[in-house]
DSSP file (Angstrom, degrees, kcal/mol; ACC not computed):
  #  RESIDUE AA STRUCTURE BP1 BP2  ACC     N-H-->O    O-->H-N    N-H-->O    O-->H-N    TCO  KAPPA ALPHA  PHI   PSI    X-CA   Y-CA   Z-CA
    1    1 A M              0   0    0      0, 0.0   108,-2.1     0, 0.0     2,-0.5   0.000 360.0 360.0 360.0 153.6    3.6   -5.8   10.5
    2    2 A I  E     -ab  33 109A   0     30,-1.0    32,-2.6   106,-0.2     2,-0.5  -0.947 360.0-154.9-112.1 126.7    6.2   -6.3   13.2
    3    3 A L  E     -ab  34 110A   0    106,-2.9   108,-2.7    -2,-0.5     2,-0.5  -0.838  16.1-143.3 -95.6 133.2    6.1   -9.1   15.7
    4    4 A V  E     - b   0 111A   0     30,-2.6    32,-0.4    -2,-0.5   108,-0.2  -0.867  11.2-136.4-106.6 132.0    7.9   -8.3   19.0
    5    5 A D    >>  -     0   0    0    106,-2.7     4,-1.9    -2,-0.5     3,-0.9  -0.375  22.2-113.4 -78.4 156.6    9.8  -11.0   20.8
    6    6 A S  H 3> S+     0   0    0      1,-0.2     4,-3.0     2,-0.2     5,-0.3   0.837 113.2  68.7 -60.5 -33.2    9.7  -11.6   24.5
    7    7 A S  H 3> S+     0   0    0      1,-0.2     4,-1.1     2,-0.2    -1,-0.2   0.860 107.1  40.2 -57.0 -33.4   13.5  -10.6   24.8
    8    8 A V  H <> S+     0   0    0     -3,-0.9     4,-2.8   103,-0.3    -1,-0.2   0.902 115.5  49.6 -83.0 -42.3   12.3   -7.0   23.9
    9    9 A W  H  X S+     0   0    0     -4,-1.9     4,-2.6     1,-0.2     5,-0.2   0.904 108.8  52.1 -63.7 -37.1    9.2   -7.0   26.0
   10   10 A I  H  X S+     0   0    0     -4,-3.0     4,-1.3     2,-0.2    -1,-0.2   0.933 113.6  44.9 -64.8 -44.8   11.0   -8.3   29.1
   11   11 A D  H  X>S+     0   0    0     -4,-1.1     5,-2.7    -5,-0.3     4,-0.7   0.931 112.8  52.4 -59.6 -46.6   13.6   -5.5   28.7
   12   12 A Y  H ><5S+     0   0    0     -4,-2.8     3,-0.7     1,-0.2    -2,-0.2   0.881 111.1  44.3 -58.4 -44.4   10.8   -3.0   28.1
   13   13 A F  H 3<5S+     0   0    0     -4,-2.6    -1,-0.2     1,-0.2    -2,-0.2   0.721 111.2  54.2 -76.6 -18.9    8.8   -3.9   31.2
   14   14 A R  H 3<5S-     0   0    0     -4,-1.3    -1,-0.2    -5,-0.2    -2,-0.2   0.536 115.5-115.9 -85.8  -8.5   12.0   -4.0   33.4
   15   15 A G  T <<5 +     0   0    0     -3,-0.7     2,-0.5    -4,-0.7    -3,-0.2   0.666  59.1 157.1  80.5  19.1   12.8   -0.5   32.2
   16   16 A N      < -     0   0    0     -5,-2.7     2,-0.7    -6,-0.2    -1,-0.3  -0.695  36.9-139.2 -81.8 125.7   16.0   -1.4   30.4
   17   17 A A        +     0   0    0     -2,-0.5     2,-0.3     4,-0.1    -1,-0.0  -0.765  40.9 145.7 -88.1 117.2   16.9    1.1   27.8
   18   18 A T     >  -     0   0    0     -2,-0.7     4,-2.4     1,-0.1     5,-0.2  -0.884  62.9-101.1-138.0 171.2   18.2   -0.6   24.7
   19   19 A A  H  > S+     0   0    0     -2,-0.3     4,-1.9     1,-0.2     5,-0.1   0.876 124.4  50.5 -62.2 -34.6   18.0    0.1   20.9
   20   20 A E  H  > S+     0   0    0      2,-0.2     4,-2.9     1,-0.2    -1,-0.2   0.937 110.7  46.1 -71.0 -46.3   15.2   -2.5   20.7
   21   21 A T  H  > S+     0   0    0      1,-0.2     4,-2.5     2,-0.2    -2,-0.2   0.855 111.8  53.7 -65.6 -35.0   13.1   -1.0   23.6
   22   22 A D  H  X S+     0   0    0     -4,-2.4     4,-1.8     2,-0.2    -1,-0.2   0.923 110.1  46.5 -62.5 -43.5   13.6    2.4   22.1
   23   23 A K  H  X S+     0   0    0     -4,-1.9     4,-1.7     2,-0.2    -2,-0.2   0.936 112.0  51.2 -64.0 -45.3   12.2    1.2   18.8
   24   24 A L  H  X S+     0   0    0     -4,-2.9     4,-2.1     1,-0.2     3,-0.5   0.934 108.8  50.9 -54.4 -46.5    9.4   -0.5   20.6
   25   25 A D  H  < S+     0   0    0     -4,-2.5    -1,-0.2     1,-0.2    -2,-0.2   0.837 110.7  48.9 -64.7 -32.6    8.5    2.7   22.5
   26   26 A S  H  < S+     0   0    0     -4,-1.8    -1,-0.2     1,-0.2    -2,-0.2   0.795 113.4  47.5 -77.4 -24.0    8.5    4.6   19.2
   27   27 A L  H >X S+     0   0    0     -4,-1.7     4,-2.1    -3,-0.5     3,-2.0   0.791  83.4 106.1 -83.4 -31.5    6.2    2.0   17.5
   28   28 A L  T 3< S-     0   0    0     -4,-2.1    -4,-0.0     1,-0.3    -3,-0.0  -0.321 100.1  -3.1 -56.3 119.4    3.7    1.7   20.3
   29   29 A G  T 34 S+     0   0    0      2,-0.4    -1,-0.3    -2,-0.1    -2,-0.1   0.234 127.1  72.7  81.2 -11.7    0.5    3.4   19.2
   30   30 A A  T <4 S+     0   0    0     -3,-2.0    -2,-0.2     1,-0.3    -3,-0.1   0.661 103.2  23.2-105.8 -19.3    2.1    4.5   15.9
   31   31 A E  S  < S-     0   0    0     -4,-2.1    -2,-0.4   -29,-0.0    -1,-0.3  -0.997  87.7 -98.4-146.6 140.5    2.2    1.2   14.0
   32   32 A P        -     0   0    0      0, 0.0   -30,-1.0     0, 0.0     2,-0.3  -0.421  46.1-168.4 -60.6 131.0    0.3   -2.0   14.3
   33   33 A L  E     -a    2   0A   0     -2,-0.2    31,-2.3   -32,-0.2     2,-0.3  -0.837   8.6-151.1-121.0 155.8    2.3   -4.6   16.3
   34   34 A A  E     -ac   3  64A   0    -32,-2.6   -30,-2.6    -2,-0.3     2,-0.3  -0.908   5.5-166.1-127.8 156.4    1.9   -8.3   16.8
   35   35 A I  E     - c   0  65A   0     29,-2.5    31,-2.3    -2,-0.3     2,-0.1  -0.990  27.0-119.6-136.1 139.2    2.8  -10.7   19.6
   36   36 A G  E  >  - c   0  66A   0    -32,-0.4     4,-2.9    -2,-0.3    31,-0.2  -0.463  23.1-120.7 -76.4 149.7    2.9  -14.4   19.3
   37   37 A D  H  > S+     0   0    0     29,-2.7     4,-1.4     1,-0.2    30,-0.1   0.877 116.5  45.5 -60.7 -37.8    0.5  -16.4   21.6
   38   38 A L  H  > S+     0   0    0     28,-0.3     4,-2.5     2,-0.2    -1,-0.2   0.793 110.2  54.5 -75.3 -29.0    3.5  -18.2   23.2
   39   39 A I  H  > S+     0   0    0      2,-0.2     4,-2.7     1,-0.2     5,-0.2   0.908 104.6  54.7 -64.4 -43.9    5.4  -15.0   23.5
   40   40 A L  H  X S+     0   0    0     -4,-2.9     4,-2.6     1,-0.2     5,-0.2   0.914 109.2  47.8 -53.5 -45.5    2.5  -13.6   25.4
   41   41 A T  H  X S+     0   0    0     -4,-1.4     4,-2.3     1,-0.2    -2,-0.2   0.920 110.8  51.0 -59.9 -49.8    2.7  -16.5   27.8
   42   42 A E  H  < S+     0   0    0     -4,-2.5     4,-0.3     1,-0.2    -2,-0.2   0.888 114.7  42.7 -58.3 -39.5    6.5  -16.1   28.3
   43   43 A V  H >< S+     0   0    0     -4,-2.7     3,-1.5     1,-0.2     4,-0.3   0.966 116.0  46.2 -71.4 -53.0    6.1  -12.4   29.1
   44   44 A L  H >< S+     0   0    0     -4,-2.6     3,-1.6     1,-0.3    -2,-0.2   0.837 102.4  63.2 -58.6 -37.8    3.1  -12.6   31.4
   45   45 A Q  T 3< S+     0   0    0     -4,-2.3    -1,-0.3     1,-0.3    -2,-0.1   0.673  95.2  64.5 -66.4 -13.0    4.4  -15.6   33.4
   46   46 A G  T <  S+     0   0    0     -3,-1.5     2,-0.3    -4,-0.3    -1,-0.3   0.604  76.0 102.1 -88.9  -8.7    7.3  -13.4   34.6
   47   47 A F    <   -     0   0    0     -3,-1.6     6,-0.0    -4,-0.3    -3,-0.0  -0.586  50.6-167.2 -79.5 134.3    5.3  -10.8   36.5
   48   48 A C        +     0   0    0     -2,-0.3     2,-0.2     5,-0.0    -1,-0.2   0.905  67.7  61.0 -80.7 -49.6    5.3  -11.3   40.3
   49   49 A S  S  > S-     0   0    0      1,-0.1     4,-2.1     4,-0.0     5,-0.1  -0.587  74.4-135.7 -90.1 146.0    2.4   -8.9   41.3
   50   50 A D  H  > S+     0   0    0     -2,-0.2     4,-2.8     1,-0.2     5,-0.2   0.891 107.1  56.3 -57.4 -41.8   -1.2   -9.2   40.1
   51   51 A K  H  > S+     0   0    0      1,-0.2     4,-2.4     2,-0.2     5,-0.2   0.941 110.2  42.5 -56.7 -52.1   -1.2   -5.5   39.4
   52   52 A D  H  > S+     0   0    0      1,-0.2     4,-2.5     2,-0.2    -1,-0.2   0.865 114.4  52.3 -62.9 -38.5    1.8   -5.7   37.0
   53   53 A F  H  X S+     0   0    0     -4,-2.1     4,-2.2     2,-0.2    -2,-0.2   0.945 112.1  45.0 -66.0 -49.1    0.4   -8.8   35.4
   54   54 A N  H  X S+     0   0    0     -4,-2.8     4,-2.4     2,-0.2    -2,-0.2   0.851 113.8  48.4 -62.2 -44.3   -3.0   -7.1   34.8
   55   55 A E  H  X S+     0   0    0     -4,-2.4     4,-2.2    -5,-0.2    -1,-0.2   0.944 115.2  44.6 -69.3 -47.7   -1.5   -3.9   33.5
   56   56 A A  H  X S+     0   0    0     -4,-2.5     4,-2.9    -5,-0.2     5,-0.2   0.900 112.4  53.2 -62.4 -36.3    0.8   -5.8   31.1
   57   57 A S  H  X S+     0   0    0     -4,-2.2     4,-2.1     1,-0.2    -2,-0.2   0.913 107.5  51.0 -65.7 -44.3   -2.0   -8.2   30.0
   58   58 A M  H  < S+     0   0    0     -4,-2.4     4,-0.3     1,-0.2    -1,-0.2   0.930 115.1  42.3 -60.7 -44.7   -4.2   -5.2   29.1
   59   59 A L  H >< S+     0   0    0     -4,-2.2     3,-1.4     1,-0.2     4,-0.3   0.950 114.8  48.6 -61.6 -49.9   -1.5   -3.7   27.0
   60   60 A L  H >< S+     0   0    0     -4,-2.9     3,-1.1     1,-0.3    -1,-0.2   0.815 105.5  57.7 -67.2 -31.4   -0.3   -6.8   25.3
   61   61 A T  T 3< S+     0   0    0     -4,-2.1    -1,-0.3     1,-0.3    -2,-0.2   0.526  92.8  68.9 -83.6  -2.3   -3.8   -8.0   24.4
   62   62 A T  T <  S+     0   0    0     -3,-1.4    -1,-0.3    -4,-0.3    -2,-0.2   0.605  90.2  80.6 -79.9 -12.9   -4.4   -4.7   22.4
   63   63 A L  S <  S-     0   0    0     -3,-1.1     2,-0.4    -4,-0.3   -29,-0.2  -0.418 102.3 -87.6 -86.3 166.1   -1.8   -6.0   19.9
   64   64 A V  E     -c   34   0A   0    -31,-2.3   -29,-2.5    -2,-0.1     2,-0.7  -0.621  44.2-143.9 -69.9 125.3   -2.6   -8.5   17.1
   65   65 A V  E     -c   35   0A   0     -2,-0.4     2,-0.5   -31,-0.2   -29,-0.2  -0.883  14.6-157.9-103.8 119.2   -2.0  -11.9   18.7
   66   66 A V  E     -c   36   0A   0    -31,-2.3   -29,-2.7    -2,-0.7     2,-0.6  -0.761  17.1-128.0 -98.9 127.3   -0.5  -14.4   16.3
   67   67 A E        -     0   0    0     -2,-0.5   -31,-0.1   -31,-0.2    -1,-0.0  -0.644  24.4-167.0 -67.7 119.5   -0.8  -18.1   16.6
   68   68 A L        +     0   0    0     -2,-0.6    -1,-0.2     5,-0.0   -32,-0.0   0.855  57.6  43.0 -82.5 -34.1    2.8  -19.3   16.3
   69   69 A G        +     0   0    0      4,-0.1     4,-0.2     3,-0.0     2,-0.1   0.321  49.6 130.2 -98.5-141.8    2.4  -23.0   15.8
   70   70 A G  S  > S-     0   0    0      1,-0.1     4,-2.8     2,-0.1     5,-0.2  -0.238  71.4 -70.7 103.8 164.3    0.4  -25.5   13.9
   71   71 A R  H  > S+     0   0    0      1,-0.2     4,-2.2     2,-0.2     5,-0.2   0.888 128.4  46.1 -61.1 -48.0    1.4  -28.5   11.8
   72   72 A D  H  > S+     0   0    0      1,-0.2     4,-2.3     2,-0.2    -1,-0.2   0.897 116.6  45.1 -69.8 -39.8    2.8  -26.6    8.8
   73   73 A I  H  > S+     0   0    0     -4,-0.2     4,-3.2     2,-0.2    -1,-0.2   0.918 111.8  53.1 -64.3 -45.8    4.9  -24.2   11.0
   74   74 A A  H  X S+     0   0    0     -4,-2.8     4,-2.1     1,-0.2    -2,-0.2   0.932 112.9  43.6 -59.9 -45.9    6.1  -27.1   13.2
   75   75 A I  H  X S+     0   0    0     -4,-2.2     4,-2.2    -5,-0.2    -1,-0.2   0.940 115.9  47.4 -65.4 -45.5    7.3  -29.0   10.0
   76   76 A Q  H  X S+     0   0    0     -4,-2.3     4,-2.9     1,-0.2    -2,-0.2   0.890 109.3  54.9 -67.0 -36.1    8.9  -25.9    8.5
   77   77 A A  H  X S+     0   0    0     -4,-3.2     4,-2.4     2,-0.2    -1,-0.2   0.893 108.1  48.6 -64.8 -37.9   10.6  -25.1   11.8
   78   78 A A  H  X S+     0   0    0     -4,-2.1     4,-2.4     2,-0.2    -1,-0.2   0.899 110.9  50.0 -65.1 -39.8   12.2  -28.4   12.0
   79   79 A K  H  X S+     0   0    0     -4,-2.2     4,-2.3     2,-0.2    -2,-0.2   0.935 111.8  48.1 -58.7 -46.7   13.4  -28.1    8.4
   80   80 A N  H  X S+     0   0    0     -4,-2.9     4,-2.3     2,-0.2    -2,-0.2   0.879 111.0  52.0 -62.7 -38.9   14.8  -24.6    9.3
   81   81 A Y  H  X S+     0   0    0     -4,-2.4     4,-2.3     1,-0.2    -1,-0.2   0.916 112.1  45.2 -57.5 -46.7   16.5  -26.1   12.4
   82   82 A R  H  X S+     0   0    0     -4,-2.4     4,-2.2     2,-0.2    -2,-0.2   0.864 109.2  56.1 -69.5 -34.7   18.1  -28.8   10.4
   83   83 A A  H  X S+     0   0    0     -4,-2.3     4,-0.9     1,-0.2    -2,-0.2   0.950 112.5  41.7 -59.3 -49.2   19.2  -26.4    7.7
   84   84 A L  H  <>S+     0   0    0     -4,-2.3     5,-2.7     1,-0.2     3,-0.5   0.876 111.9  54.3 -68.3 -33.9   21.0  -24.3   10.3
   85   85 A R  H ><5S+     0   0    0     -4,-2.3     3,-1.7     1,-0.2    -1,-0.2   0.871 103.8  56.5 -65.5 -34.1   22.4  -27.3   12.1
   86   86 A A  H 3<5S+     0   0    0     -4,-2.2    -1,-0.2     1,-0.3    -2,-0.2   0.781 104.0  54.4 -68.9 -21.4   23.8  -28.5    8.7
   87   87 A L  T 3<5S-     0   0    0     -4,-0.9    -1,-0.3    -3,-0.5    -2,-0.2   0.347 128.8-101.5 -91.7   6.4   25.7  -25.2    8.6
   88   88 A G  T < 5S+     0   0    0     -3,-1.7     2,-0.5     1,-0.3    -3,-0.2   0.670  85.4 125.6  86.0  20.2   27.2  -25.9   12.0
   89   89 A I      < -     0   0    0     -5,-2.7     2,-0.6    -6,-0.1    -1,-0.3  -0.936  40.7-166.7-112.6 125.3   24.7  -23.6   13.9
   90   90 A T        -     0   0    0     -2,-0.5     2,-0.4    -3,-0.1    -8,-0.1  -0.944  14.8-142.5-113.8 121.5   22.6  -25.0   16.7
   91   91 A V        -     0   0    0     -2,-0.6     3,-0.0   -10,-0.2     6,-0.0  -0.669  10.1-145.6 -79.4 133.3   19.7  -22.8   17.8
   92   92 A R  S    S+     0   0    0     -2,-0.4     2,-0.4     1,-0.1    -1,-0.1   0.761  76.7  44.3 -78.2 -27.2   19.4  -23.1   21.6
   93   93 A K    >>  -     0   0    0      1,-0.1     4,-1.3    23,-0.0     3,-0.5  -0.975  61.3-151.4-127.0 130.2   15.6  -22.8   22.0
   94   94 A T  H 3> S+     0   0    0     -2,-0.4     4,-2.0     1,-0.2     5,-0.2   0.837  99.3  60.8 -61.3 -34.6   13.0  -24.6   20.0
   95   95 A I  H 3> S+     0   0    0      1,-0.2     4,-2.7     2,-0.2    -1,-0.2   0.881 100.8  54.3 -61.3 -35.8   10.6  -21.7   20.6
   96   96 A D  H <> S+     0   0    0     -3,-0.5     4,-2.8     1,-0.2     5,-0.3   0.897 107.6  50.4 -64.6 -40.1   13.0  -19.3   18.9
   97   97 A T  H  X S+     0   0    0     -4,-1.3     4,-1.9     2,-0.2    -1,-0.2   0.893 112.0  47.3 -63.2 -38.5   12.9  -21.6   15.8
   98   98 A V  H  X S+     0   0    0     -4,-2.0     4,-2.7     2,-0.2     5,-0.2   0.943 113.7  48.0 -67.6 -47.9    9.1  -21.6   15.8
   99   99 A I  H  X S+     0   0    0     -4,-2.7     4,-2.4     1,-0.2    -2,-0.2   0.956 112.9  47.2 -58.0 -55.3    9.0  -17.8   16.2
  100  100 A A  H  X S+     0   0    0     -4,-2.8     4,-2.8     1,-0.2    -1,-0.2   0.894 114.1  48.5 -55.2 -43.5   11.5  -17.2   13.4
  101  101 A T  H  X S+     0   0    0     -4,-1.9     4,-2.6    -5,-0.3    -1,-0.2   0.878 108.7  51.3 -71.0 -35.0    9.7  -19.6   11.2
  102  102 A R  H  X S+     0   0    0     -4,-2.7     4,-2.3     2,-0.2     6,-0.3   0.907 112.1  48.9 -64.7 -41.9    6.3  -18.1   11.8
  103  103 A C  H  X>S+     0   0    0     -4,-2.4     5,-1.8    -5,-0.2     4,-1.0   0.928 112.8  46.3 -60.0 -48.7    7.8  -14.7   11.0
  104  104 A I  H ><5S+     0   0    0     -4,-2.8     3,-0.6     1,-0.2    -2,-0.2   0.942 117.3  43.4 -57.2 -51.7    9.4  -15.9    7.8
  105  105 A E  H 3<5S+     0   0    0     -4,-2.6    -2,-0.2     1,-0.2    -1,-0.2   0.804 119.9  41.9 -67.7 -33.1    6.3  -17.8    6.6
  106  106 A G  H 3<5S-     0   0    0     -4,-2.3    -1,-0.2    -5,-0.2    -2,-0.2   0.441 109.2-116.3 -95.4  -2.7    3.9  -15.0    7.6
  107  107 A G  T <<5 +     0   0    0     -4,-1.0     2,-0.4    -3,-0.6    -3,-0.2   0.759  60.9 150.0  68.6  28.3    6.0  -12.1    6.3
  108  108 A F      < -     0   0    0     -5,-1.8    19,-0.6    -6,-0.3     2,-0.3  -0.729  44.3-135.1 -90.1 140.2    6.5  -10.5    9.7
  109  109 A A  E     -bd   2 127A   0   -108,-2.1  -106,-2.9    -2,-0.4     2,-0.5  -0.665  27.0-136.2 -81.7 150.9    9.5   -8.5   10.5
  110  110 A L  E     -bd   3 128A   0     17,-2.5    19,-3.1    -2,-0.3     2,-0.7  -0.933  11.1-156.9-116.6 129.6   10.8   -9.4   14.0
  111  111 A L  E     +b    4   0A   0   -108,-2.7  -106,-2.7    -2,-0.5  -103,-0.3  -0.917  39.3 146.3-101.9 116.7   12.0   -7.0   16.7
  112  112 A Y        -     0   0    0     -2,-0.7    18,-0.1  -108,-0.2    -2,-0.0  -0.927  47.4-162.7-146.3 163.9   14.3   -9.0   19.0
  113  113 A S        +     0   0    0     -2,-0.3     2,-0.6   -93,-0.0    -1,-0.1   0.130  61.9 108.5-133.9  17.5   17.3   -8.8   21.1
  114  114 A D    >   -     0   0    0      1,-0.1     3,-2.3   -18,-0.0     4,-0.3  -0.866  62.8-144.7-100.9 112.8   18.1  -12.5   21.3
  115  115 A R  G >  S+     0   0    0     -2,-0.6     3,-1.4     1,-0.3    -1,-0.1   0.689  89.8  79.9 -54.4 -20.6   21.2  -13.6   19.3
  116  116 A D  G 3  S+     0   0    0      1,-0.3    -1,-0.3     2,-0.2     4,-0.3   0.682  88.5  58.4 -60.0 -18.4   19.5  -17.0   18.4
  117  117 A F  G X> S+     0   0    0     -3,-2.3     4,-1.5     1,-0.2     3,-0.8   0.702  82.8  83.2 -82.9 -23.0   17.6  -15.1   15.7
  118  118 A D  H <> S+     0   0    0     -3,-1.4     4,-2.7    -4,-0.3     3,-0.4   0.873  86.6  52.9 -51.4 -49.0   20.6  -13.9   13.9
  119  119 A P  H 3>>S+     0   0    0      0, 0.0     4,-3.0     0, 0.0     5,-0.6   0.851 104.9  56.6 -59.1 -29.9   21.3  -17.0   11.8
  120  120 A F  H <>5S+     0   0    0     -3,-0.8     4,-1.8    -4,-0.3     6,-1.7   0.914 110.5  45.7 -69.9 -36.5   17.6  -16.9   10.6
  121  121 A V  H  X5S+     0   0    0     -4,-1.5     4,-0.7    -3,-0.4    -1,-0.2   0.951 117.7  42.7 -66.7 -49.5   18.3  -13.4    9.3
  122  122 A T  H  <5S+     0   0    0     -4,-2.7    -2,-0.2     1,-0.2    -1,-0.2   0.867 132.4  16.2 -66.2 -39.8   21.6  -14.3    7.7
  123  123 A Y  H  <5S+     0   0    0     -4,-3.0    -3,-0.2    -5,-0.2    -2,-0.2   0.629 127.5  37.7-114.0 -15.2   20.6  -17.7    6.1
  124  124 A L  H  <<S-     0   0    0     -4,-1.8    -3,-0.2    -5,-0.6    -4,-0.1   0.384 102.1-102.8-129.5   6.3   16.9  -18.0    6.0
  125  125 A G     <  +     0   0    0     -4,-0.7    -4,-0.2    -5,-0.4     2,-0.1   0.636  55.6 161.7  91.7  12.1   15.4  -14.7    5.1
  126  126 A L        -     0   0    0     -6,-1.7    -1,-0.3    -9,-0.1   -17,-0.1  -0.491  35.1-135.9 -64.6 135.5   14.0  -13.5    8.6
  127  127 A R  E     -d  109   0A   0    -19,-0.6   -17,-2.5    -2,-0.1     2,-0.2  -0.854  13.7-145.4 -98.2 114.8   13.5   -9.7    8.4
  128  128 A P  E     -d  110   0A   0      0, 0.0   -17,-0.2     0, 0.0   -19,-0.1  -0.495   4.8-144.9 -74.1 145.4   14.8   -7.9   11.5
  129  129 A A              0   0    0    -19,-3.1   -18,-0.2     1,-0.2   -20,-0.1   0.417 360.0 360.0 -87.8   4.0   12.8   -4.8   12.6
  130  130 A L              0   0    0    -20,-0.4    -1,-0.2   -18,-0.1   -19,-0.1   0.377 360.0 360.0-119.3 360.0   15.8   -2.9   13.7
């Protein structure tokens, strides 16, 4: 299963054509997709109008909603952050560390366009969906 990051959803809803939004467009309705609970929050909080919020909410809640956190993921995310930091890499956002860790531990591929995920692919086994 593929988990889609907010970086892709935001571009998708803004109508920005990228390799990642093209991939998302081809997957919608054709393959089961997942969204993290906190990603759902990140995406939905960006809508200004109630109409756009409601339409996006209806679409996004048809996906598998994955709980991103929890004790075990939190501890492993801290270990992953520390492992990358030991390599001289500092991930800018804690949420990205949690998302990457949840994908690694849960066997999800991640569709993303945020460069903070690249070290997780290179060094920690995150599977990119593109």
